[in-house]
C-alpha positions as CSV (number, residue, x, y, z in Angstrom):
1,X,-78.1,-110.2,348.0
2,X,-74.7,-108.2,348.7
3,X,-73.0,-106.4,345.6
4,X,-69.3,-106.2,345.0
5,X,-68.4,-102.4,343.9
6,X,-65.7,-102.5,341.2
7,X,-63.2,-99.9,340.2
8,X,-64.6,-98.2,336.9
9,X,-62.7,-97.1,333.8
10,X,-63.2,-93.4,334.2
11,X,-60.8,-92.4,331.2
12,X,-59.9,-94.2,328.1
13,X,-56.3,-94.5,329.3
14,X,-56.9,-95.1,333.1
15,X,-55.3,-98.6,334.2
16,X,-55.8,-98.1,338.2
17,X,-57.4,-95.4,340.2
18,X,-56.0,-94.2,343.7
19,X,-59.0,-93.2,346.2
20,X,-58.3,-89.7,347.3
21,X,-61.2,-89.6,349.6
22,X,-63.8,-92.1,351.2
23,X,-67.2,-90.4,351.9
24,X,-68.8,-93.5,353.5
25,X,-67.4,-95.7,356.2
26,X,-68.1,-99.5,357.0
27,X,-72.0,-99.7,358.7
28,X,-73.1,-96.6,356.7
29,X,-76.3,-96.8,354.7
30,X,-75.9,-95.8,350.9
31,X,-78.1,-94.8,348.3
32,X,-78.0,-95.5,344.7
33,X,-76.5,-92.1,343.1
34,X,-75.2,-91.2,346.5
35,X,-71.6,-90.1,346.7
36,X,-69.3,-93.0,347.4
37,X,-65.8,-91.9,347.2
38,X,-63.4,-89.5,345.1
39,X,-61.0,-91.4,342.8
40,X,-58.0,-90.0,341.4
41,X,-57.5,-91.2,337.7
42,X,-54.7,-90.4,335.3
43,X,-56.4,-87.2,334.2
44,X,-58.5,-85.9,336.9
45,X,-60.1,-86.6,340.6
46,X,-63.7,-87.6,339.9
47,X,-66.5,-88.5,342.3
48,X,-67.5,-92.3,342.1
49,X,-71.3,-92.5,342.8
50,X,-72.7,-95.7,344.3
51,X,-75.0,-97.9,341.9
52,X,-76.3,-99.9,344.9
53,X,-78.6,-99.2,347.7
54,X,-77.9,-100.9,351.2
55,X,-75.5,-100.9,353.9
56,X,-71.6,-100.7,353.2
57,X,-70.3,-104.0,354.6
58,X,-66.7,-103.6,353.4
59,X,-64.2,-101.5,351.9
60,X,-61.0,-103.1,350.3
61,X,-58.8,-100.3,349.9
62,X,-57.5,-97.6,352.0
63,X,-57.9,-93.5,351.2
64,X,-54.7,-92.8,349.3
65,X,-54.0,-96.4,347.9
66,X,-54.5,-97.7,344.2
67,X,-56.7,-100.2,342.6
68,X,-56.7,-101.5,339.1
69,X,-59.5,-100.9,336.7
70,X,-62.3,-103.6,337.9
71,X,-60.4,-104.5,341.6
72,X,-62.6,-104.6,344.2
73,X,-63.4,-101.3,346.0
74,X,-66.1,-102.3,348.3
75,X,-69.2,-104.5,349.1
76,X,-72.7,-103.0,349.7
77,X,-75.8,-105.5,350.8
78,X,-78.0,-105.9,354.1
79,X,-77.0,-105.1,357.2
80,X,-75.1,-108.1,358.8
81,X,-75.1,-109.9,355.5
82,X,-72.3,-112.3,355.1
83,X,-69.9,-111.3,352.4
84,X,-66.6,-113.3,352.6
85,X,-67.9,-116.0,350.2
86,X,-68.7,-113.4,348.0
87,X,-64.7,-112.0,348.2
88,X,-63.5,-115.7,348.1
89,X,-65.3,-116.2,344.6
90,X,-64.4,-113.0,343.2
91,X,-60.9,-112.8,344.2
92,X,-59.4,-115.3,341.5
93,X,-61.2,-113.6,338.8
94,X,-59.9,-110.1,338.9
95,X,-56.6,-108.3,339.4
96,X,-55.8,-107.8,343.1
97,X,-55.6,-104.2,344.7
98,X,-52.0,-102.4,344.9
99,X,-49.7,-104.7,347.2
100,X,-49.5,-101.5,349.3
101,X,-53.3,-101.5,350.1
102,X,-54.7,-102.7,353.4
103,X,-58.1,-104.6,353.5
104,X,-60.5,-102.6,355.8
105,X,-63.7,-105.0,356.7
106,X,-65.4,-104.4,360.1
107,X,-62.6,-105.1,362.6
108,X,-62.4,-108.5,363.8
109,X,-62.7,-108.8,367.9
110,X,-59.7,-107.9,369.6
111,X,-58.2,-109.9,372.4
112,X,-57.7,-108.4,375.9
113,X,-55.2,-105.7,376.0
114,X,-51.9,-106.8,377.4
115,X,-50.6,-104.6,380.2
116,X,-46.9,-104.9,379.5
117,X,-45.1,-105.2,376.2
118,X,-45.9,-108.3,373.8
119,X,-45.2,-111.7,375.0
120,X,-41.8,-113.2,374.9
121,X,-43.0,-116.0,372.3
122,X,-46.2,-114.7,370.5
123,X,-48.0,-116.5,367.9
124,X,-46.3,-115.4,364.7
125,X,-47.6,-116.7,361.4
126,X,-44.6,-117.6,359.2
127,X,-44.1,-119.2,355.5
128,X,-40.8,-120.7,355.4
129,X,-38.2,-118.1,357.1
130,X,-40.8,-115.3,356.0
131,X,-43.2,-113.6,358.3
132,X,-46.8,-113.3,356.9
133,X,-47.7,-109.7,357.0
134,X,-49.4,-107.3,354.8
135,X,-47.1,-104.7,352.9
136,X,-48.8,-101.7,354.7
137,X,-48.1,-103.5,358.1
138,X,-44.5,-104.1,357.1
139,X,-44.2,-100.3,356.3
140,X,-45.7,-99.2,359.6
141,X,-43.6,-101.8,361.7
142,X,-40.4,-100.3,359.7
143,X,-41.3,-96.9,360.4
144,X,-42.1,-97.3,364.0
145,X,-38.7,-99.5,364.3
146,X,-41.2,-102.4,365.3
147,X,-39.6,-106.2,365.1
148,X,-42.5,-108.1,363.5
149,X,-41.3,-111.3,365.0
150,X,-42.8,-109.8,368.2
151,X,-46.3,-108.8,366.8
152,X,-49.2,-111.1,367.2
153,X,-51.2,-111.4,363.9
154,X,-55.1,-111.4,364.1
155,X,-55.9,-111.8,360.6
156,X,-56.7,-115.2,358.9
157,X,-54.1,-117.7,359.4
158,X,-52.3,-115.6,362.0
159,X,-51.4,-112.9,359.3
160,X,-50.2,-109.6,360.5
161,X,-52.3,-106.2,359.6
162,X,-52.2,-102.7,360.0
163,X,-54.3,-102.7,363.6
164,X,-51.8,-105.0,364.9
165,X,-48.7,-103.3,364.4
166,X,-50.5,-100.1,365.4
167,X,-51.5,-101.9,368.7
168,X,-48.3,-103.1,369.5
169,X,-46.9,-99.4,369.1
170,X,-49.5,-98.2,371.7
171,X,-48.8,-101.1,374.0
172,X,-44.7,-100.8,373.8
173,X,-44.4,-97.0,373.2
174,X,-40.8,-96.9,375.0
175,X,-39.5,-99.9,373.2
176,X,-40.7,-98.4,369.6
177,X,-39.2,-94.8,370.4
178,X,-35.9,-96.5,371.0
179,X,-35.7,-98.5,367.7
180,X,-37.4,-95.7,365.5
181,X,-35.4,-93.3,363.3
182,X,-35.2,-89.7,364.2
183,X,-37.1,-87.5,362.2
184,X,-35.3,-84.7,360.5
185,X,-37.0,-81.2,360.3
186,X,-37.9,-79.7,357.2
187,X,-34.9,-77.1,357.4
188,X,-31.9,-77.8,359.1
189,X,-29.1,-75.4,358.9
190,X,-25.9,-77.0,357.8
191,X,-27.5,-80.6,357.4
192,X,-29.1,-82.3,354.3
193,X,-33.0,-82.5,354.5
194,X,-35.6,-83.7,352.0
195,X,-39.3,-84.8,351.6
196,X,-40.6,-87.5,349.5
197,X,-44.1,-87.8,348.1
198,X,-46.1,-90.4,346.1
199,X,-46.6,-89.7,342.4
200,X,-49.9,-88.9,341.8
201,X,-51.9,-90.7,338.7
202,X,-52.0,-87.6,336.9
203,X,-48.3,-87.1,337.5
204,X,-47.5,-90.7,336.3
205,X,-49.5,-89.8,333.0
206,X,-47.7,-87.0,332.3
207,X,-44.4,-88.4,332.8
208,X,-45.3,-91.2,330.6
209,X,-47.2,-89.4,327.7
210,X,-44.4,-86.8,327.6
211,X,-41.5,-89.3,327.8
212,X,-43.1,-91.3,324.7
213,X,-43.8,-88.0,322.8
214,X,-40.2,-86.8,323.6
215,X,-38.6,-90.3,322.5
216,X,-40.9,-90.9,319.3
217,X,-41.3,-87.8,317.9
218,X,-38.6,-86.1,316.2
219,X,-39.1,-82.8,317.5
220,X,-37.5,-79.4,315.8
221,X,-38.3,-76.0,317.0
222,X,-38.8,-72.7,315.4
223,X,-39.0,-69.2,317.0
224,X,-40.7,-66.0,315.9
225,X,-40.8,-62.7,317.4
226,X,-44.2,-60.5,316.9
227,X,-44.6,-56.6,317.8
228,X,-47.6,-56.4,320.5
229,X,-48.1,-53.0,320.2
230,X,-51.4,-53.1,318.1
231,X,-52.3,-56.2,320.1
232,X,-52.2,-54.2,323.4
233,X,-54.4,-51.5,322.1
234,X,-56.6,-53.7,320.8
235,X,-57.2,-55.5,323.9
236,X,-57.5,-52.1,325.9
237,X,-60.0,-51.0,323.5
238,X,-61.8,-54.1,323.6
239,X,-62.0,-54.3,327.0
240,X,-63.3,-50.7,327.4
241,X,-66.5,-51.4,325.6
242,X,-67.3,-54.8,326.4
243,X,-68.8,-57.0,329.0
244,X,-66.5,-59.9,328.5
245,X,-63.0,-59.1,329.6
246,X,-60.0,-60.3,327.0
247,X,-56.7,-61.6,327.9
248,X,-53.7,-62.1,325.8
249,X,-54.2,-65.7,326.0
250,X,-57.7,-65.3,324.4
251,X,-56.3,-63.1,321.5
252,X,-53.6,-66.0,320.9
253,X,-55.8,-68.6,320.6
254,X,-58.0,-67.0,318.2
255,X,-54.7,-65.8,316.2
256,X,-53.5,-69.6,316.4
257,X,-57.0,-70.7,315.0
258,X,-57.1,-68.4,312.0
259,X,-53.5,-69.4,311.1
260,X,-54.4,-73.0,311.5
261,X,-57.3,-72.6,309.3
262,X,-54.6,-71.1,306.6
263,X,-52.2,-74.0,307.2
264,X,-54.1,-76.9,307.9
265,X,-50.8,-79.3,307.7
266,X,-50.0,-77.8,310.9
267,X,-53.2,-79.2,312.0
268,X,-52.5,-82.7,311.8
269,X,-51.4,-85.9,313.7
270,X,-48.9,-88.7,313.0
271,X,-50.7,-92.2,313.3
272,X,-47.9,-94.8,312.2
273,X,-49.1,-95.8,308.5
274,X,-50.9,-92.7,307.9
275,X,-51.1,-89.0,308.5
276,X,-54.5,-87.3,309.9
277,X,-55.0,-83.8,308.5
278,X,-58.0,-82.9,311.0
279,X,-60.5,-80.3,309.4
280,X,-61.8,-79.3,312.5
281,X,-59.6,-76.8,314.8
282,X,-59.9,-78.0,318.8
283,X,-57.2,-76.0,320.5
284,X,-55.5,-77.7,324.0
285,X,-55.0,-75.0,326.5
286,X,-52.4,-76.2,329.0
287,X,-53.1,-75.2,332.7
288,X,-50.9,-75.6,335.5
289,X,-52.1,-77.1,338.8
290,X,-50.1,-78.0,341.9
291,X,-50.5,-82.0,340.7
292,X,-49.4,-81.1,337.0
293,X,-50.6,-79.8,333.6
294,X,-54.1,-80.4,332.3
295,X,-55.1,-79.5,328.8
296,X,-58.6,-79.0,328.5
297,X,-59.7,-78.1,324.9
298,X,-61.5,-75.4,323.3
299,X,-63.5,-77.5,320.2
300,X,-64.0,-75.4,316.9
301,X,-61.7,-72.3,318.1
302,X,-61.7,-70.9,314.7
303,X,-65.6,-70.8,314.5
304,X,-65.9,-68.6,317.7
305,X,-65.3,-65.0,318.4
306,X,-63.0,-63.4,320.7
307,X,-65.7,-63.0,323.5
308,X,-66.8,-66.8,323.3
309,X,-63.2,-67.8,323.4
310,X,-62.6,-65.7,326.6
311,X,-65.9,-66.9,328.3
312,X,-64.6,-70.6,327.6
313,X,-61.2,-70.3,328.2
314,X,-61.9,-68.6,331.7
315,X,-64.4,-71.5,332.5
316,X,-61.6,-74.3,331.9
317,X,-59.1,-72.5,334.0
318,X,-62.0,-72.3,337.0
319,X,-62.9,-75.9,336.5
320,X,-59.0,-77.0,336.4
321,X,-58.3,-75.2,339.7
322,X,-61.5,-77.1,341.5
323,X,-60.4,-80.3,339.7
324,X,-64.1,-80.4,338.0
325,X,-62.8,-81.2,334.5
326,X,-63.9,-84.7,333.2
327,X,-61.6,-86.7,330.5
328,X,-64.0,-86.0,327.7
329,X,-63.0,-82.4,328.3
330,X,-59.1,-83.1,327.7
331,X,-59.4,-85.1,324.5
332,X,-59.7,-84.3,320.8
333,X,-57.3,-81.8,320.7
334,X,-55.7,-81.0,317.2
335,X,-52.9,-78.6,318.3
336,X,-51.9,-77.3,321.8
337,X,-50.8,-73.8,323.3
338,X,-49.0,-73.4,326.3
339,X,-48.5,-70.0,327.4
340,X,-45.8,-69.0,330.1
341,X,-46.1,-65.4,329.8
342,X,-48.0,-64.8,333.1
343,X,-44.9,-66.3,334.9
344,X,-42.4,-63.8,333.5
345,X,-41.3,-66.5,331.3
346,X,-39.5,-65.1,328.0
347,X,-39.0,-67.9,325.8
348,X,-39.2,-71.6,325.9
349,X,-39.9,-74.9,324.2
350,X,-42.7,-77.4,324.9
351,X,-42.9,-81.2,324.3
352,X,-45.5,-82.1,321.9
353,X,-49.1,-83.0,323.5
354,X,-49.7,-86.5,321.7
355,X,-51.8,-87.0,319.2
356,X,-50.8,-83.2,317.7
357,X,-48.0,-82.7,315.3
358,X,-47.3,-79.2,316.9
359,X,-47.5,-77.0,320.1
360,X,-46.9,-73.3,320.7
361,X,-44.9,-72.3,323.7
362,X,-45.6,-68.5,324.3
363,X,-43.6,-66.1,326.1
364,X,-44.3,-63.0,328.0
365,X,-44.6,-59.5,326.2
366,X,-41.6,-57.7,326.9
367,X,-40.8,-54.1,326.7
368,X,-37.4,-53.4,324.4
369,X,-36.2,-51.3,321.8
370,X,-37.4,-51.8,318.2
371,X,-36.7,-50.1,314.8
372,X,-39.6,-48.6,313.0
373,X,-39.5,-46.8,309.6
374,X,-35.4,-46.2,310.4
375,X,-36.2,-45.0,313.9
376,X,-35.5,-46.4,317.2
377,X,-38.9,-46.7,319.3
378,X,-39.7,-48.3,322.6
379,X,-41.8,-51.4,321.7
380,X,-43.5,-54.5,323.1
381,X,-42.4,-57.7,321.6
382,X,-43.1,-61.6,322.5
383,X,-41.4,-64.6,321.7
384,X,-43.1,-68.0,320.2
385,X,-41.7,-71.2,319.7
386,X,-43.3,-74.1,317.6
387,X,-42.1,-77.7,318.4
388,X,-43.3,-79.9,315.5
389,X,-43.1,-83.4,314.8
390,X,-40.8,-83.7,311.8
391,X,-42.6,-86.8,310.6
392,X,-45.5,-84.7,309.6
393,X,-44.6,-81.0,309.7
394,X,-41.4,-79.6,307.7
395,X,-39.6,-76.5,308.3
396,X,-41.5,-74.7,305.5
397,X,-45.1,-75.6,306.8
398,X,-43.7,-74.6,310.5
399,X,-42.2,-71.3,309.5
400,X,-45.4,-70.5,307.4
401,X,-47.6,-71.0,309.9
402,X,-45.7,-68.7,312.3
403,X,-45.4,-66.1,309.6
404,X,-49.2,-66.0,309.4
405,X,-49.5,-66.2,313.4
406,X,-47.4,-63.2,313.5
407,X,-49.4,-61.3,311.1
408,X,-52.5,-62.1,312.7
409,X,-51.2,-60.8,316.1
410,X,-49.7,-57.6,314.5
411,X,-53.0,-56.8,312.5
412,X,-55.5,-57.9,315.4
413,X,-58.5,-56.2,313.5
414,X,-58.2,-59.3,311.0
415,X,-59.8,-61.1,314.1
416,X,-62.8,-59.3,313.8
417,X,-63.5,-60.1,310.1
């Protein structure tokens, strides 16, 4: 018996998923556990495996289009099995796919091709004054300059779908070319030009979460400067005698974890009617990608050595770049670090990453004149700015935390004790 494949909820905040790629097409054999599609969620691009064995009879959404959680993705059954009745029964129960999607069942037989342009009086389905056409068909017609009143629909009740518009475009290229707008080059001297791209699920989530954080949490910012001379010497010596290479970001994670252990009120969350003071220290590490920012979490960071932190941090970066991070890998954070020093940024402020009460923005290590024992010397300093939720963290807590962090960085041997 044919079975419907629905969009699963792949993260706790997911409301819809975008089909990044189909790995099967209608008519292909599919085995249980075999890769069916890649789905872009609000947190990562994840693989969707089939839990049925049979023939792929129907695909309900095009690549690049969105489907709500529990929406119909596909139908798998026996080759040639009737599935339309299954669709009819299921359709009222669930939310329909996003309106920009086009249904992609096996194509219905086409009428014999027309030698000339479309007939003068085609059979066009209408509802009142509105022509019945799918949103995707309307979009393609608009892009190609095709009048939908001249297109004959081949879907149920004469509804115009994607293939009807594409066939019309192929049959009457001259007419379409006259009406279609002229595409502007990417770069044109003396003329305005732009490109628009669809917002990814990840970018939508980043925008929503940070907007909520910036609006709801009363941020305040405290900046401190640390002399990184000893930390640089410490790192050079460690890397000369260890198999695992230590980065300044690894040192920062360890120093932050130690400072949080000394000042647990900075390791907290606002829960509305209560404040949660976390006894464990899970540090979110912001990693930038083309699609946006992901924050894998290093758990129990204060209990790990520098070498362990270096291995884990490197692994998270590699997984993030290859889009292999799961939603569970980006949850549970109690404090977040955003380091832009590698991008030559001296100082910046960051928006708190919920549910944390604090986020630390780290700038680059800069060579600059400093005064030591009454003498001017060339030193290496680094600015750090702590963004805090004033509902949870007061200025005294923020400044005490930063003072301990500065002390850890300026006396790095503490990290080995």
